[in-house]
C-alpha angles and dihedrals in degrees: 000000000000128000136173123230133188115234122202128191099046115129105163145016090269089061091048091052092048093050092047092048094051093047092049089051089070114096115260094009129123112182134183115191127194126195100210104060095022097229133140118208105203125191112195133181093219134012113286124190118241089237090068090054090048092053090054092049094045088059089056098048144284096333130131134195134202137166110280116256119193088220089062092069107136118254117234092260090052099054113132106261117171105228129152122259115260090249092061091104111118094011130106130256140172113263088219091051092227091163098037112227096358114130134185132218094221137044118258143106129315107254090218106044102010095233119145110269112244123219117240109230119262104249096211121086111229130191120240115224123198129217140179116259089218099039111035091181088073108090122172134175095226136037117269140109131311113262090218107043103008095237119146112267117241130206114271088220124045108278094216121080118231088258089057091045090052089049092049090050089054090048089055091050090045091056091052092047094050092044092059100029097057094060090047090051092049092049092049095045093048088081087073092060115091111249091009104235092207091065088065087065101041137352124257094263092055093048089051089056089049091053089050092052093047092049094057097078090046096049101034100036119015097039104016089112089071092061091046090053092046091052092049091050092052098047091046091039090229092134114198145149092298090055089063094042093046094048094044099045092035094055091048092050095045091047090053091046093053091043089055097047101030109026092154091069094065128087119243093258089073095050133087125230088269091059095250119127113252103246130207104208089124092052091048096049096040091050093049093045092052091049088050088052089054090051089049093053091045091052089053092048093049088056090053094048091059089051092104092062091045091051091049090051089053089060092066114088118224097214139041138188112245118205108212123166090342093305125114116226128179112229138167116269087237089065095056114115130198113276092021114143112234131189116218115198127205113290094010125127116248107250103208141359115279148111133281112252099174132022136007134250147151119262130202104225096168094113089061105031100027090232115125099206114097115240123230113236131191138169113319092016116129122246128197130222114255096025118120125246119228126225099304132078123232142170121236137185117233112238104161120029138175115358092356095071118105091241092054090048090049092051091048093047093049091048093049095044094047089056097045123100125246115222089242087066088073089071091057091045093053092049095045090054091066099025102083097048090048091051093049090050090047090052092052092048090048091056095049094045092052093041092053104032106019129099121265129315079039098164092052091052090048092049095050095044093047090055091046090054091052094048101044094046095067106146094209094110090052092053095046096046097090107029094050093054092045092050094051094040095052091049091049090051092052091053089054097048096261110122114195118198098203144351092258089064091048091054097043094048088071090058097050113124100165127051118195112196135186118224111219112067092358106059092012129050092260089226102107121186131196112251098183146334115227123202125186088208095049093245100119093151092056092049091047090053091053099046093042090051089049093048097048088088096051126088094200113124091235090052091050089052091055093048092047090050091051094048090050086058090046091242114172113233124221132215116269128215130196092015114183132174111210108204114243094002114060142257136302134189146131118276120182090344093306125111110240128188126183121185149072131325092273090059091049089053091047094054092041097245117156116224116221114232093233092052091045091052092051091048093052090051091053092046093053087060089061096257127137113238128189124195119231119214127182118194089349094307120113105230101169148315143252122231118214127186127202116184119228112246111255090233096052097080095050093042094052091046090051093050093047090051087057091056097260114141109222118207123182115213113187139166088222123103127276097256096050092044092051092050092052092045091052092051089051094043090239117162096191129054138139121207131201093035120169118201091262090051091057089049092051093048092053092048090049092053092046090052087057089058096257122147102226130201119190123202119196144136110201139080088250089060095056097091092049092046089053094047096048120092086238120021112200117195127195109237087222091060135084126303090240092057092047092049091051094050131083095208126039123196108211096203092043104227134116092250085076089063089057088052092048091050092049092046093049092050092048093048094048090047089050092049092049090050090052094047092046091050092048093047095041091046094056095040089053100034102049097056091046091050089049089057105251090145094055098082090052106033105009090241125147129179115235115224087236092057089046090055091050091049091048092053091045092054093057094044092047091054091052092045090052091051091050089059086076088073088072094051113127112222 
């Protein structure tokens, strides 16, 4: 009998393997477990209670199991996406993400693949203070000289990051390795020189002992970590690149060691004409040194890939000027509290998110939005942390501080997304699982084929080629192919105002063929203004007073426009009772003992208000001009309407045309009426639009398209868009929209216009192309390299691949993958 069960608690392929292993350990059970979706398909010889399965899983970790229910299918927003916890900052993780979101408190090696753990950037900008090495009481905020002794001031904290320190440690080991490897290489290669001059100094046996002595610092200090990692990988059976390196270099070293101490144990094939065993100390040390060089270059590249986060952190100022009781006081940004008044002087960076309360200026927001033109700001305009003030001073009120600022959220999102796994990574994971055992078997077969069928000295040929196979087949390039491109791509997007929540979104954006877009605040500016209030009884002021009073309790952009219009006319607002906002229709309430309703025709029908034919005709005329019109009813009688205009963003037309030229179908879904929607669609050259959409209508339309096999992206900015953003394959929020919309989306456009979608599409395509290039190179490299290392060219061309050349090629493959990923930094969006 076969049953399906839902598993919870799995976050990575390691979890999946552990769960599957523990279930299969039960008698009479055969289980197959998948990670996405998290389901176990269990075949059992006799009925077994779920509690028995749970006991087996509890012994493995914090996992739970229950009978699968079709209604438990995960919603799009609940799909398992391996992303790091928010507290990952400052901790260590594997650059290949072998254990998903798992992080470590200390530096070390990944227990699965053996790679050096990389430190996640600290997401808090800190200020560096400088002091005198002779007079520690001298503390300055900038480098300079000591006021007492004149010595150069030094940072109070180490100036190098831990990434730099790790890199410098590898540089130190590299120097030791090169210092001792080069003499070994010269001694070994001297045999190729006629009348070897070194033999005039010492005999071959003595030089062999010299090679042994010189190899000890290389093997047991500079590169010993490779053997430690190889041993860990074998005892845990997490075979990886260091398994191959450790076995290959280790066998060569042990062979040489035994050949040096016990030459009589070896057959004649392994001996030179002098009777000494031919040793491979030079192959061992050169191989290990070249692998160390690869690690050194990778460490440098990892530092560069996190450059986007470092640059973002540099945007944040470390100090601010607090205005308290009319007095200015310089404080740390970490001491700023909500509602504090802050003075921003010309040329300073804005410390937190807030609004201007006094003064006006121009602000350079290019580091956040990617747009180079400074933006004019006046009282009540919003300002963003990290942006740069122009040449005027102003006072602002702090609204979002600490981790709530947009800059902090951007840094956190970039950090999380750069460490998440793209679905395409699963292909590399599946291959790597079987790759190392296949390589080891291939190496063994290579030795036996050469030993039995190769030319003399056959066993020597077999030994050398077997080692070359192990060395060249390192799967490091395969593991780095995806995460390196994702890390660089996400950082590039952030610098251009495109914030990507995870690698899955980055991958799927390239597949999008339908874009659903809202109108207000997405296609249009989202800053509606009242053009006029019409009254059939010629009492416009009275109607304005009622609808403005009603709208003072609503946060809808149209409501804010009405209230702003009334206040500009100095209209006094009344108290409202029984206020209710009816989603997708309008608002109702009681003003001065009269029932007032403001909204569309559906709302008028709901409250039972009859629309006069003359008013209806005027409304239709306004709507055909692309304007939004709301009916006004008082005591269930429609007395007039209010006309609101919302300009289309200048970038919307070009962005939509660009997307349509790429084969993306653009559909506008709006809660506005048919006539207004048609006028906007005609201006944008849209062929598809649906008017009068409620939030549930947008949701249904997306589901309908998805059922047709479409990959749907949804762009919106309001609370009413949140369900649709969550349902879409890719939810795209305008950074100018609500927090709920941004939280529901997978991509956020800081500037909040459709041109950002064009950038996101271009970035996604470039990253996926880069990943495919990396994967092709890694696969092609191994497919080509392993047979050459095994010696398939020897019968035809007499060519063999030295283990040293194999080590150089292996290191080159990893570095080339990283170098290719770094090309994304030059992408023009």
